[in-house]
C-alpha positions, 0 to 999 in steps of 0.5 A, spaced: 651 526 064 651 526 056 656 523 052 659 527 046 663 523 040 666 528 035 667 526 028 670 532 025 678 533 024 679 540 028 686 541 024 682 542 018 676 545 021 678 550 026 671 553 026 669 547 030 675 547 035 673 552 041 681 552 043 682 557 037 679 562 041 683 561 047 689 561 042 687 568 040 686 570 047 693 568 048 696 571 042 693 577 043 696 578 051 703 576 048 703 581 043 701 586 048 706 584 053 712 583 048 717 578 052 724 580 050 726 573 050 724 565 050 724 564 057 720 570 058 715 568 053 714 561 056 713 564 063 708 569 061 704 564 057 704 559 063 702 565 067 696 567 062 694 559 061 693 558 068 688 564 068 684 561 064 678 559 068 674 552 068 668 556 066 671 560 060 672 553 057 666 550 059 662 556 055 667 555 049 665 547 049 657 549 050 658 553 043 660 547 040 653 545 037 652 553 034 659 552 031 657 545 028 650 548 025 654 554 023 659 550 019 653 546 016 649 552 014 655 555 011 656 548 007 663 547 010 665 554 009 668 560 014 663 562 019 663 567 025 667 563 029 
């Protein structure tokens, strides 16, 4: 339908990278679970990652224009995202 080309470098612009929301959610879930070893951590992360719905990802992608506008308005500074 639409072809979008991104020219930003997300590693230096985390406000623009929607996956940061998913990482935060995963970190919060891991903190609550408190796995006792690396194997438990890996298993838990895989299980939590599988729970992320396609619609959740789509909603995050849909926020990209708002994220971009916010970063431009902040002149490259931090945003609420």
